[in-house]
VMD Tcl script that builds the backbone (N, CA, C; Angstrom):
set m [mol new atoms 438]
animate dup $m
set s [atomselect $m all]
$s set {name element resname resid chain x y z} {
  {N N MET 1 A -8.263 -6.715 -12.826}
  {CA C MET 1 A -8.297 -6.581 -11.343}
  {C C MET 1 A -6.837 -6.262 -10.823}
  {N N THR 2 A -6.608 -4.940 -10.709}
  {CA C THR 2 A -5.208 -4.511 -10.372}
  {C C THR 2 A -5.505 -3.418 -9.320}
  {N N PHE 3 A -4.615 -3.407 -8.302}
  {CA C PHE 3 A -4.447 -2.294 -7.546}
  {C C PHE 3 A -3.527 -1.217 -8.187}
  {N N ARG 4 A -3.547 -0.110 -7.830}
  {CA C ARG 4 A -2.754 0.911 -8.539}
  {C C ARG 4 A -2.393 2.005 -7.600}
  {N N LEU 5 A -1.010 1.913 -7.263}
  {CA C LEU 5 A -0.611 2.888 -6.320}
  {C C LEU 5 A -0.379 4.338 -7.055}
  {N N MET 6 A -0.844 5.332 -6.516}
  {CA C MET 6 A -0.704 6.704 -7.023}
  {C C MET 6 A -0.119 7.674 -5.849}
  {N N PRO 7 A 1.227 7.728 -5.928}
  {CA C PRO 7 A 1.905 8.620 -5.005}
  {C C PRO 7 A 1.250 10.018 -4.950}
  {N N GLY 8 A 0.990 10.513 -3.796}
  {CA C GLY 8 A 0.348 11.845 -3.581}
  {C C GLY 8 A -1.328 11.707 -3.580}
  {N N THR 9 A -1.793 10.597 -4.173}
  {CA C THR 9 A -3.189 10.449 -4.350}
  {C C THR 9 A -3.646 9.494 -3.428}
  {N N GLY 10 A -3.172 8.239 -3.514}
  {CA C GLY 10 A -3.626 7.062 -2.624}
  {C C GLY 10 A -3.430 5.815 -3.593}
  {N N LEU 11 A -4.625 5.067 -3.495}
  {CA C LEU 11 A -4.646 3.698 -3.992}
  {C C LEU 11 A -5.905 3.379 -4.860}
  {N N VAL 12 A -5.787 3.168 -6.076}
  {CA C VAL 12 A -6.987 2.892 -6.848}
  {C C VAL 12 A -7.228 1.326 -6.664}
  {N N LEU 13 A -8.459 1.038 -6.133}
  {CA C LEU 13 A -8.845 -0.300 -5.867}
  {C C LEU 13 A -9.250 -1.023 -7.217}
  {N N PRO 14 A -9.108 -2.351 -7.351}
  {CA C PRO 14 A -9.528 -3.036 -8.609}
  {C C PRO 14 A -11.118 -3.053 -8.612}
  {N N ALA 15 A -11.564 -3.641 -9.834}
  {CA C ALA 15 A -12.991 -3.808 -10.061}
  {C C ALA 15 A -13.799 -2.450 -9.894}
  {N N ASN 16 A -13.233 -1.387 -10.210}
  {CA C ASN 16 A -13.961 -0.039 -10.222}
  {C C ASN 16 A -14.504 0.132 -8.782}
  {N N ALA 17 A -13.867 -0.322 -7.733}
  {CA C ALA 17 A -14.363 -0.175 -6.147}
  {C C ALA 17 A -14.157 1.245 -5.680}
  {N N GLY 18 A -13.305 2.055 -6.466}
  {CA C GLY 18 A -13.004 3.414 -5.930}
  {C C GLY 18 A -11.632 3.690 -5.811}
  {N N VAL 19 A -11.319 4.770 -5.155}
  {CA C VAL 19 A -10.093 5.136 -4.849}
  {C C VAL 19 A -9.773 5.556 -3.198}
  {N N LEU 20 A -8.825 4.946 -2.651}
  {CA C LEU 20 A -8.548 5.402 -1.177}
  {C C LEU 20 A -7.593 6.494 -1.350}
  {N N ARG 21 A -8.259 7.666 -1.077}
  {CA C ARG 21 A -7.585 8.964 -1.321}
  {C C ARG 21 A -6.948 9.453 0.041}
  {N N PHE 22 A -5.680 9.869 -0.001}
  {CA C PHE 22 A -5.229 10.535 1.129}
  {C C PHE 22 A -6.031 11.819 1.372}
  {N N GLY 23 A -6.400 12.034 2.536}
  {CA C GLY 23 A -7.192 13.160 3.265}
  {C C GLY 23 A -8.529 12.527 3.468}
  {N N MET 24 A -8.725 11.314 3.298}
  {CA C MET 24 A -10.303 10.910 3.551}
  {C C MET 24 A -10.274 10.729 4.936}
  {N N THR 25 A -11.732 10.755 5.427}
  {CA C THR 25 A -11.919 10.379 6.779}
  {C C THR 25 A -11.946 8.942 6.948}
  {N N GLU 26 A -11.761 8.461 8.144}
  {CA C GLU 26 A -11.932 7.040 8.426}
  {C C GLU 26 A -13.191 6.438 7.880}
  {N N HIS 27 A -14.218 7.075 7.978}
  {CA C HIS 27 A -15.574 6.551 7.568}
  {C C HIS 27 A -15.553 6.465 6.105}
  {N N ALA 28 A -15.116 7.572 5.438}
  {CA C ALA 28 A -15.032 7.627 3.983}
  {C C ALA 28 A -14.213 6.460 3.349}
  {N N ALA 29 A -13.097 6.381 3.984}
  {CA C ALA 29 A -12.012 5.337 3.615}
  {C C ALA 29 A -12.709 3.843 3.667}
  {N N GLN 30 A -13.327 3.594 4.943}
  {CA C GLN 30 A -13.884 2.146 5.127}
  {C C GLN 30 A -15.052 1.977 4.083}
  {N N TRP 31 A -15.835 3.001 3.948}
  {CA C TRP 31 A -16.902 2.945 2.860}
  {C C TRP 31 A -16.435 2.503 1.594}
  {N N THR 32 A -15.408 3.224 0.988}
  {CA C THR 32 A -14.835 2.954 -0.215}
  {C C THR 32 A -14.341 1.592 -0.280}
  {N N ALA 33 A -13.441 1.229 0.665}
  {CA C ALA 33 A -12.988 -0.180 0.819}
  {C C ALA 33 A -13.978 -1.223 0.814}
  {N N SER 34 A -15.081 -1.009 1.581}
  {CA C SER 34 A -16.109 -1.929 1.814}
  {C C SER 34 A -16.767 -2.476 0.493}
  {N N THR 35 A -16.520 -1.604 -0.630}
  {CA C THR 35 A -17.110 -1.976 -1.741}
  {C C THR 35 A -16.391 -3.289 -2.470}
  {N N LEU 36 A -15.192 -3.470 -2.010}
  {CA C LEU 36 A -14.367 -4.453 -2.491}
  {C C LEU 36 A -14.128 -5.762 -1.558}
  {N N ALA 37 A -14.142 -5.393 -0.171}
  {CA C ALA 37 A -13.726 -6.512 0.611}
  {C C ALA 37 A -14.468 -6.266 2.031}
  {N N ASP 38 A -14.307 -7.172 2.892}
  {CA C ASP 38 A -14.837 -6.949 4.341}
  {C C ASP 38 A -13.812 -6.327 5.044}
  {N N ILE 39 A -14.303 -5.153 5.802}
  {CA C ILE 39 A -13.173 -4.322 6.594}
  {C C ILE 39 A -13.034 -5.073 7.991}
  {N N ARG 40 A -11.867 -5.114 8.407}
  {CA C ARG 40 A -11.270 -5.505 9.764}
  {C C ARG 40 A -10.938 -4.166 10.476}
  {N N VAL 41 A -11.663 -3.950 11.580}
  {CA C VAL 41 A -11.340 -2.703 12.266}
  {C C VAL 41 A -10.849 -3.375 13.636}
  {N N GLY 42 A -10.016 -2.675 14.307}
  {CA C GLY 42 A -9.445 -3.067 15.617}
  {C C GLY 42 A -7.953 -3.136 15.496}
  {N N GLY 43 A -7.457 -3.904 16.389}
  {CA C GLY 43 A -5.967 -4.037 16.379}
  {C C GLY 43 A -5.365 -2.546 16.917}
  {N N TRP 44 A -4.207 -2.416 16.955}
  {CA C TRP 44 A -3.432 -1.328 17.404}
  {C C TRP 44 A -2.142 -1.045 16.533}
  {N N LYS 45 A -1.814 0.131 16.316}
  {CA C LYS 45 A -0.674 0.585 15.607}
  {C C LYS 45 A -0.105 1.807 16.363}
  {N N CYS 46 A 1.030 1.694 16.677}
  {CA C CYS 46 A 1.650 2.864 17.437}
  {C C CYS 46 A 1.675 4.073 16.772}
  {N N GLY 47 A 0.878 5.144 17.532}
  {CA C GLY 47 A 0.967 6.452 16.970}
  {C C GLY 47 A -0.296 6.677 16.069}
  {N N ALA 48 A -1.216 5.745 15.899}
  {CA C ALA 48 A -2.233 5.924 14.926}
  {C C ALA 48 A -3.654 6.292 15.653}
  {N N HIS 49 A -4.218 7.186 15.120}
  {CA C HIS 49 A -5.551 7.764 15.445}
  {C C HIS 49 A -6.517 6.488 15.092}
  {N N TRP 50 A -6.391 6.037 13.866}
  {CA C TRP 50 A -7.227 5.014 13.525}
  {C C TRP 50 A -6.682 4.167 12.500}
  {N N THR 51 A -6.981 2.979 12.307}
  {CA C THR 51 A -6.548 2.028 11.263}
  {C C THR 51 A -7.503 0.828 11.042}
  {N N PHE 52 A -7.469 0.471 9.984}
  {CA C PHE 52 A -8.246 -0.736 9.515}
  {C C PHE 52 A -7.448 -1.489 8.400}
  {N N PHE 53 A -7.928 -2.664 8.127}
  {CA C PHE 53 A -7.406 -3.409 7.050}
  {C C PHE 53 A -8.417 -4.153 6.275}
  {N N PHE 54 A -8.225 -4.644 5.158}
  {CA C PHE 54 A -8.799 -5.666 4.341}
  {C C PHE 54 A -8.027 -6.449 3.528}
  {N N ILE 55 A -8.510 -7.569 3.099}
  {CA C ILE 55 A -7.657 -8.587 2.327}
  {C C ILE 55 A -8.384 -8.896 0.908}
  {N N HIS 56 A -7.948 -8.665 -0.205}
  {CA C HIS 56 A -8.498 -8.997 -1.351}
  {C C HIS 56 A -7.549 -9.906 -2.301}
  {N N HIS 57 A -7.977 -11.148 -2.523}
  {CA C HIS 57 A -7.100 -12.177 -3.324}
  {C C HIS 57 A -5.659 -12.148 -2.838}
  {N N GLY 58 A -5.400 -12.242 -1.473}
  {CA C GLY 58 A -4.090 -12.357 -1.099}
  {C C GLY 58 A -3.191 -10.931 -0.941}
  {N N ILE 59 A -3.771 -9.912 -1.250}
  {CA C ILE 59 A -3.318 -8.608 -0.917}
  {C C ILE 59 A -3.920 -7.930 0.269}
  {N N LEU 60 A -3.134 -7.549 1.232}
  {CA C LEU 60 A -3.543 -7.011 2.613}
  {C C LEU 60 A -3.307 -5.439 2.513}
  {N N VAL 61 A -4.375 -4.639 2.716}
  {CA C VAL 61 A -4.207 -3.244 2.484}
  {C C VAL 61 A -4.588 -2.637 3.858}
  {N N THR 62 A -3.567 -1.684 4.347}
  {CA C THR 62 A -3.894 -1.102 5.697}
  {C C THR 62 A -3.746 0.595 5.402}
  {N N PRO 63 A -4.890 1.134 5.476}
  {CA C PRO 63 A -4.871 2.546 5.527}
  {C C PRO 63 A -4.854 3.090 6.957}
  {N N TYR 64 A -4.174 4.250 7.429}
  {CA C TYR 64 A -4.299 4.683 8.637}
  {C C TYR 64 A -4.021 6.024 8.792}
  {N N SER 65 A -4.404 6.792 9.953}
  {CA C SER 65 A -4.063 7.916 10.215}
  {C C SER 65 A -3.150 8.231 11.466}
  {N N CYS 66 A -2.022 8.957 11.306}
  {CA C CYS 66 A -1.128 8.912 12.665}
  {C C CYS 66 A -1.428 10.230 13.219}
  {N N THR 67 A -0.614 10.298 14.407}
  {CA C THR 67 A -1.132 11.559 15.288}
  {C C THR 67 A -0.695 12.817 14.655}
  {N N ALA 68 A 0.294 12.693 13.361}
  {CA C ALA 68 A 0.608 13.995 12.921}
  {C C ALA 68 A -0.287 14.296 11.552}
  {N N CYS 69 A -1.154 13.266 11.278}
  {CA C CYS 69 A -2.017 13.658 10.020}
  {C C CYS 69 A -3.078 14.657 10.446}
  {N N ALA 70 A -3.229 15.628 9.345}
  {CA C ALA 70 A -3.947 16.716 9.520}
  {C C ALA 70 A -5.573 16.228 9.729}
  {N N GLU 71 A -6.104 16.716 10.799}
  {CA C GLU 71 A -7.683 16.395 11.030}
  {C C GLU 71 A -7.920 14.959 11.065}
  {N N GLN 72 A -6.903 14.219 11.512}
  {CA C GLN 72 A -7.010 12.823 11.592}
  {C C GLN 72 A -7.625 12.008 10.317}
  {N N THR 73 A -7.157 12.600 9.107}
  {CA C THR 73 A -7.467 12.010 7.820}
  {C C THR 73 A -6.472 10.955 7.422}
  {N N MET 74 A -6.719 10.058 6.437}
  {CA C MET 74 A -5.827 9.121 5.989}
  {C C MET 74 A -4.634 9.699 5.531}
  {N N GLY 75 A -3.369 9.388 6.070}
  {CA C GLY 75 A -2.273 9.960 5.568}
  {C C GLY 75 A -1.172 8.828 5.089}
  {N N HIS 76 A -1.594 7.574 5.268}
  {CA C HIS 76 A -0.594 6.321 4.987}
  {C C HIS 76 A -1.469 5.233 4.484}
  {N N LEU 77 A -0.788 4.494 3.826}
  {CA C LEU 77 A -1.162 3.062 3.076}
  {C C LEU 77 A -0.052 2.190 3.038}
  {N N ILE 78 A -0.389 0.862 3.517}
  {CA C ILE 78 A 0.667 -0.095 3.478}
  {C C ILE 78 A -0.038 -1.019 2.605}
  {N N VAL 79 A 0.531 -1.699 1.733}
  {CA C VAL 79 A 0.028 -2.811 0.789}
  {C C VAL 79 A 0.914 -3.882 0.852}
  {N N GLU 80 A 0.463 -5.005 1.319}
  {CA C GLU 80 A 1.312 -6.257 1.526}
  {C C GLU 80 A 0.827 -7.533 0.795}
  {N N ARG 81 A 1.654 -8.323 0.708}
  {CA C ARG 81 A 1.300 -9.703 0.153}
  {C C ARG 81 A 1.014 -10.453 1.541}
  {N N GLU 82 A -0.225 -11.087 1.524}
  {CA C GLU 82 A -0.504 -11.965 2.684}
  {C C GLU 82 A 0.267 -13.126 2.704}
  {N N TYR 83 A 0.605 -13.857 1.628}
  {CA C TYR 83 A 1.341 -15.161 1.744}
  {C C TYR 83 A 2.188 -15.350 0.524}
  {N N VAL 84 A 2.916 -16.493 0.284}
  {CA C VAL 84 A 3.654 -16.842 -0.902}
  {C C VAL 84 A 4.640 -15.794 -1.475}
  {N N LEU 85 A 5.659 -15.602 -0.927}
  {CA C LEU 85 A 6.725 -14.576 -1.377}
  {C C LEU 85 A 7.631 -15.089 -2.258}
  {N N ASP 86 A 7.728 -16.360 -2.650}
  {CA C ASP 86 A 8.647 -16.815 -3.673}
  {C C ASP 86 A 8.190 -16.855 -5.188}
  {N N ARG 87 A 7.136 -16.393 -5.343}
  {CA C ARG 87 A 6.505 -16.083 -6.918}
  {C C ARG 87 A 5.693 -14.911 -6.816}
  {N N ALA 88 A 5.254 -14.487 -8.007}
  {CA C ALA 88 A 4.448 -13.234 -8.344}
  {C C ALA 88 A 3.217 -13.396 -7.587}
  {N N ALA 89 A 2.532 -12.311 -7.210}
  {CA C ALA 89 A 1.313 -12.233 -6.437}
  {C C ALA 89 A 0.182 -12.546 -7.644}
  {N N ASP 90 A -0.831 -12.960 -7.082}
  {CA C ASP 90 A -2.141 -13.376 -8.206}
  {C C ASP 90 A -2.751 -12.082 -8.493}
  {N N VAL 91 A -2.762 -11.138 -7.764}
  {CA C VAL 91 A -3.252 -9.726 -8.251}
  {C C VAL 91 A -2.298 -8.809 -8.311}
  {N N PRO 92 A -2.164 -8.072 -9.524}
  {CA C PRO 92 A -1.056 -7.053 -9.711}
  {C C PRO 92 A -1.276 -5.854 -8.662}
  {N N VAL 93 A -0.269 -5.176 -8.314}
  {CA C VAL 93 A -0.143 -3.978 -7.591}
  {C C VAL 93 A 0.907 -3.132 -8.498}
  {N N ALA 94 A 0.175 -2.304 -9.149}
  {CA C ALA 94 A 0.804 -1.518 -10.314}
  {C C ALA 94 A 1.324 -0.199 -9.793}
  {N N PHE 95 A 2.441 0.197 -10.239}
  {CA C PHE 95 A 3.088 1.524 -10.201}
  {C C PHE 95 A 3.467 2.008 -11.539}
  {N N GLY 96 A 2.677 2.894 -12.195}
  {CA C GLY 96 A 3.012 3.016 -13.597}
  {C C GLY 96 A 2.764 1.866 -14.488}
  {N N ASP 97 A 3.811 1.438 -15.128}
  {CA C ASP 97 A 3.620 0.173 -15.916}
  {C C ASP 97 A 4.258 -1.118 -15.232}
  {N N PHE 98 A 4.643 -0.856 -13.944}
  {CA C PHE 98 A 5.168 -2.083 -13.281}
  {C C PHE 98 A 4.334 -2.709 -12.283}
  {N N ASP 99 A 4.364 -3.991 -12.281}
  {CA C ASP 99 A 3.727 -4.935 -11.152}
  {C C ASP 99 A 4.732 -5.002 -10.289}
  {N N LEU 100 A 4.576 -4.248 -9.085}
  {CA C LEU 100 A 5.652 -4.318 -7.839}
  {C C LEU 100 A 5.655 -5.721 -7.293}
  {N N PHE 101 A 4.587 -6.478 -7.315}
  {CA C PHE 101 A 4.717 -7.748 -6.603}
  {C C PHE 101 A 4.640 -8.900 -7.780}
  {N N GLY 102 A 4.884 -8.492 -8.996}
  {CA C GLY 102 A 4.928 -9.618 -10.081}
  {C C GLY 102 A 6.354 -9.933 -10.488}
  {N N TYR 103 A 7.531 -9.237 -9.968}
  {CA C TYR 103 A 8.816 -9.293 -10.625}
  {C C TYR 103 A 9.843 -9.413 -9.381}
  {N N PRO 104 A 10.917 -10.212 -9.428}
  {CA C PRO 104 A 11.811 -10.205 -8.463}
  {C C PRO 104 A 12.393 -8.828 -8.063}
  {N N ILE 105 A 12.902 -8.569 -6.892}
  {CA C ILE 105 A 13.275 -7.322 -6.527}
  {C C ILE 105 A 14.579 -6.763 -7.434}
  {N N HIS 106 A 15.356 -7.624 -7.890}
  {CA C HIS 106 A 16.615 -7.206 -8.622}
  {C C HIS 106 A 15.993 -6.683 -9.934}
  {N N GLU 107 A 14.937 -7.323 -10.656}
  {CA C GLU 107 A 14.389 -6.669 -11.752}
  {C C GLU 107 A 13.601 -5.333 -11.598}
  {N N LEU 108 A 12.980 -5.236 -10.338}
  {CA C LEU 108 A 12.312 -3.968 -10.187}
  {C C LEU 108 A 13.448 -2.907 -10.048}
  {N N THR 109 A 14.469 -3.131 -9.341}
  {CA C THR 109 A 15.426 -2.090 -9.264}
  {C C THR 109 A 16.273 -1.659 -10.466}
  {N N GLU 110 A 16.120 -2.533 -11.413}
  {CA C GLU 110 A 16.861 -2.272 -12.752}
  {C C GLU 110 A 15.798 -1.422 -13.589}
  {N N ALA 111 A 14.594 -1.598 -13.297}
  {CA C ALA 111 A 13.552 -1.044 -14.142}
  {C C ALA 111 A 12.955 0.231 -13.560}
  {N N LEU 112 A 12.980 0.538 -12.354}
  {CA C LEU 112 A 12.483 1.770 -11.576}
  {C C LEU 112 A 13.541 2.816 -11.731}
  {N N ALA 113 A 13.043 4.028 -11.827}
  {CA C ALA 113 A 13.970 5.104 -11.697}
  {C C ALA 113 A 14.323 5.142 -10.145}
  {N N PRO 114 A 15.660 5.802 -9.918}
  {CA C PRO 114 A 16.118 5.950 -8.594}
  {C C PRO 114 A 15.246 6.605 -7.704}
  {N N SER 115 A 14.497 7.796 -7.997}
  {CA C SER 115 A 13.559 8.453 -7.173}
  {C C SER 115 A 12.413 7.434 -6.952}
  {N N ASP 116 A 12.036 6.598 -7.774}
  {CA C ASP 116 A 10.863 5.720 -7.664}
  {C C ASP 116 A 11.264 4.589 -6.628}
  {N N ARG 117 A 12.622 4.051 -6.866}
  {CA C ARG 117 A 13.062 3.125 -5.918}
  {C C ARG 117 A 13.047 3.615 -4.497}
  {N N GLN 118 A 13.745 4.826 -4.374}
  {CA C GLN 118 A 13.500 5.410 -2.973}
  {C C GLN 118 A 12.249 5.509 -2.354}
  {N N LEU 119 A 11.282 5.956 -3.031}
  {CA C LEU 119 A 9.847 6.068 -2.773}
  {C C LEU 119 A 9.299 4.756 -2.286}
  {N N LEU 120 A 9.442 3.892 -3.064}
  {CA C LEU 120 A 8.638 2.477 -3.014}
  {C C LEU 120 A 9.393 1.307 -2.235}
  {N N LEU 121 A 10.737 1.157 -2.328}
  {CA C LEU 121 A 11.239 0.052 -1.753}
  {C C LEU 121 A 12.052 0.418 -0.317}
  {N N PRO 122 A 11.492 -0.314 0.582}
  {CA C PRO 122 A 12.168 -0.308 1.977}
  {C C PRO 122 A 13.623 -0.148 2.064}
  {N N ALA 123 A 14.218 0.632 2.916}
  {CA C ALA 123 A 15.621 0.869 2.965}
  {C C ALA 123 A 16.325 -0.347 3.202}
  {N N ASP 124 A 15.814 -1.435 3.820}
  {CA C ASP 124 A 16.462 -2.714 4.257}
  {C C ASP 124 A 16.401 -3.730 2.920}
  {N N VAL 125 A 15.837 -3.420 1.925}
  {CA C VAL 125 A 15.685 -4.321 0.781}
  {C C VAL 125 A 16.988 -4.452 0.103}
  {N N ASP 126 A 17.417 -5.665 -0.296}
  {CA C ASP 126 A 18.602 -5.840 -1.001}
  {C C ASP 126 A 18.308 -5.715 -2.383}
  {N N PRO 127 A 18.781 -4.721 -3.299}
  {CA C PRO 127 A 18.468 -4.391 -4.528}
  {C C PRO 127 A 18.980 -5.618 -5.591}
  {N N GLN 128 A 19.719 -6.486 -5.060}
  {CA C GLN 128 A 20.155 -7.609 -5.896}
  {C C GLN 128 A 19.352 -8.922 -5.553}
  {N N SER 129 A 18.423 -8.796 -4.708}
  {CA C SER 129 A 17.732 -10.078 -4.260}
  {C C SER 129 A 16.838 -10.537 -5.302}
  {N N THR 130 A 16.754 -11.882 -5.271}
  {CA C THR 130 A 15.923 -12.674 -6.383}
  {C C THR 130 A 14.492 -12.987 -5.721}
  {N N HIS 131 A 14.278 -12.467 -4.575}
  {CA C HIS 131 A 12.995 -12.683 -3.868}
  {C C HIS 131 A 12.048 -11.500 -4.391}
  {N N TYR 132 A 10.772 -11.769 -4.036}
  {CA C TYR 132 A 9.716 -10.823 -4.522}
  {C C TYR 132 A 9.524 -9.809 -3.444}
  {N N LEU 133 A 9.155 -8.598 -3.659}
  {CA C LEU 133 A 8.750 -7.782 -2.595}
  {C C LEU 133 A 7.665 -8.058 -1.766}
  {N N SER 134 A 7.644 -7.903 -0.443}
  {CA C SER 134 A 6.536 -8.277 0.363}
  {C C SER 134 A 5.564 -7.115 0.598}
  {N N ALA 135 A 6.031 -5.918 0.632}
  {CA C ALA 135 A 5.231 -4.747 1.050}
  {C C ALA 135 A 5.721 -3.548 0.324}
  {N N VAL 136 A 4.831 -2.721 0.234}
  {CA C VAL 136 A 5.123 -1.146 -0.070}
  {C C VAL 136 A 4.207 -0.317 0.738}
  {N N ARG 137 A 4.739 0.931 0.863}
  {CA C ARG 137 A 3.930 1.984 1.518}
  {C C ARG 137 A 3.908 3.165 0.884}
  {N N LEU 138 A 2.956 3.922 1.027}
  {CA C LEU 138 A 2.757 5.290 0.424}
  {C C LEU 138 A 2.344 6.322 1.757}
  {N N ASP 139 A 3.118 7.409 1.770}
  {CA C ASP 139 A 2.726 8.303 2.940}
  {C C ASP 139 A 2.495 9.705 2.306}
  {N N ALA 140 A 1.516 10.267 2.704}
  {CA C ALA 140 A 1.101 11.704 2.369}
  {C C ALA 140 A 1.398 12.493 3.456}
  {N N CYS 141 A 1.471 12.142 4.649}
  {CA C CYS 141 A 1.674 12.759 5.828}
  {C C CYS 141 A 3.142 12.802 6.228}
  {N N GLU 142 A 3.668 13.928 6.660}
  {CA C GLU 142 A 4.941 14.319 6.992}
  {C C GLU 142 A 5.462 13.804 8.257}
  {N N SER 143 A 5.017 12.786 8.822}
  {CA C SER 143 A 5.245 12.474 10.202}
  {C C SER 143 A 6.655 11.893 10.233}
  {N N ASP 144 A 7.254 11.976 11.360}
  {CA C ASP 144 A 8.500 11.460 11.554}
  {C C ASP 144 A 8.382 9.834 11.956}
  {N N ARG 145 A 7.272 9.224 12.106}
  {CA C ARG 145 A 7.105 7.962 12.379}
  {C C ARG 145 A 7.004 7.161 11.077}
  {N N ARG 146 A 7.885 6.183 11.143}
  {CA C ARG 146 A 7.912 5.352 9.904}
  {C C ARG 146 A 8.165 3.977 10.262}
}
mol reanalyze $m
mol bondsrecalc $m
mol representation Tube
mol addrep $m
């Protein structure tokens, strides 16, 4: 039961639930995610055409389309820990061979290649921190909004 981040592609959902692919319509993304969890629509995100979220075993996933995304298709994904940031997450969020929510930040920065660190870790994260990562995001859309 692992979430798998695939830069340029999207997010592979656990339990063979499918893949949230960049370029999906809102309906297709919701349909795919609904095989794993209840979808929560509503809320507001600045500059978003649409957004929704779902929670699966303490992992909060928010796909959305911003005003710069082609044809209002999914161009962004945020994967967050819902709670308990002082230990590894119960469900792995994998990038290659690494569980991004399973190791303290300082261990991730030692193991990840510099280009992967830049892609996955927020700019304000202290690379020497002994805390665990709280969120990662992937973007396929080239918007200026971050």
